[in-house]
C-alpha positions as CSV (number, residue, x, y, z in Angstrom):
1,G,9.4,-14.6,8.2
2,L,7.6,-13.3,4.6
3,S,8.8,-10.4,2.6
4,A,7.1,-6.9,3.1
5,E,6.0,-7.7,-0.8
6,E,4.6,-11.3,0.4
7,Q,2.8,-9.7,3.0
8,A,0.8,-7.3,0.9
9,A,0.3,-9.8,-1.6
10,I,-1.2,-12.0,0.6
11,A,-3.3,-8.8,2.5
12,A,-4.3,-7.7,-1.2
13,Q,-5.4,-11.5,-1.9
14,A,-7.5,-11.3,1.3
15,A,-9.1,-7.8,0.7
16,I,-10.1,-9.2,-2.9
17,S,-11.8,-12.5,-1.5
18,A,-13.8,-10.1,1.2
19,G,-14.7,-8.0,-1.4
20,D,-16.0,-11.0,-3.6
21,Q,-18.2,-12.3,-0.5
22,T,-19.0,-8.5,0.1
23,G,-20.2,-7.7,-3.3
24,M,-18.0,-4.8,-3.6
25,T,-17.5,-3.5,-7.3
26,Q,-14.2,-4.2,-9.2
27,E,-13.1,-0.6,-8.6
28,E,-13.8,-1.2,-4.6
29,K,-12.1,-4.1,-4.5
30,E,-8.9,-2.4,-6.6
31,V,-9.0,0.2,-3.7
32,A,-9.6,-2.4,-0.9
33,A,-6.5,-4.5,-2.3
34,G,-4.4,-1.2,-2.3
35,K,-4.9,-0.1,0.8
36,A,-4.5,-3.6,2.8
37,A,-1.1,-3.9,0.8
38,G,0.2,-0.7,1.9
39,E,-0.6,-1.2,5.4
40,A,1.1,-4.8,5.5
41,A,3.9,-3.3,4.0
42,A,4.5,-0.9,5.8
43,L,3.7,-2.7,9.1
44,E,6.8,-5.6,7.8
45,A,8.8,-2.7,6.7
46,Y,8.5,-1.1,10.4
47,R,9.5,-4.3,11.9
48,Q,12.3,-4.8,10.0
49,G,13.5,-1.4,11.3
50,K,13.4,0.7,8.4
51,N,13.0,4.7,8.9
52,A,9.9,6.5,8.2
53,T,10.8,7.1,5.0
54,E,11.3,4.0,3.8
55,I,8.1,2.3,5.2
56,A,6.5,5.2,3.3
57,A,7.6,4.4,-0.1
58,S,7.3,0.6,0.6
59,A,3.8,1.0,1.4
60,G,3.2,3.0,-1.5
61,A,5.3,0.9,-3.6
62,A,2.9,-2.3,-2.6
63,A,-0.4,-0.5,-2.9
64,A,0.6,0.2,-6.7
65,L,1.6,-3.6,-7.4
66,E,-0.8,-4.9,-5.5
67,G,-3.7,-2.5,-7.0
68,G,-1.9,-3.3,-10.8
69,K,-2.6,-7.1,-9.8
70,A,-6.0,-5.9,-9.1
71,G,-6.8,-4.5,-12.4
72,M,-5.9,-0.6,-11.9
73,T,-4.9,2.0,-14.5
74,A,-1.5,3.1,-13.8
75,E,-3.4,6.6,-12.8
76,E,-5.3,4.8,-10.3
77,Q,-2.0,3.1,-9.3
78,A,-0.3,6.2,-8.8
79,V,-3.4,7.7,-6.5
80,A,-3.3,4.9,-4.5
81,A,0.3,4.7,-3.7
82,G,0.0,8.2,-2.4
83,A,-2.1,7.5,-0.3
84,A,-0.6,4.6,1.0
85,A,2.6,6.6,1.4
86,A,0.7,9.3,3.3
87,T,-1.2,7.0,5.6
88,A,2.2,5.0,6.6
89,A,4.2,8.1,7.2
90,D,1.3,9.6,9.1
91,Q,1.0,6.3,11.1
92,Y,4.9,5.9,11.4
93,G,5.8,9.7,12.3
94,L,7.1,10.8,9.2
95,P,7.3,14.8,8.6
96,A,5.0,16.6,6.5
97,E,8.0,18.0,4.8
98,D,9.1,14.0,4.1
99,Q,6.0,12.8,3.3
100,A,5.8,14.4,0.0
101,S,9.5,12.8,-0.9
102,A,8.1,9.3,0.1
103,A,5.2,9.6,-2.1
104,A,7.7,10.4,-4.8
105,L,10.0,7.6,-4.0
106,A,6.6,5.6,-3.9
107,A,5.3,6.5,-7.2
């Protein structure tokens, strides 16, 4: 199987390709890439039996990495990381008080 990072990269590329076809702006494609990467990394981390904090951190890190490759600024990457970590934390049942630390790990 592919690693969480590889899954995230593939998902981000797919999101960018779809964005090209549908006429998204560069900024929209960056956001889509980060979101897709975060979701893919979270799913893979979950499959690997990681805990919710690790899942959220994986999602955030992947969103920042792939968003950066797509052209995000450092500031945009931090926002994408926080959003992806929060989304994953919600999906995989991380308590609110732990979500902040997961987002910090991802940043």
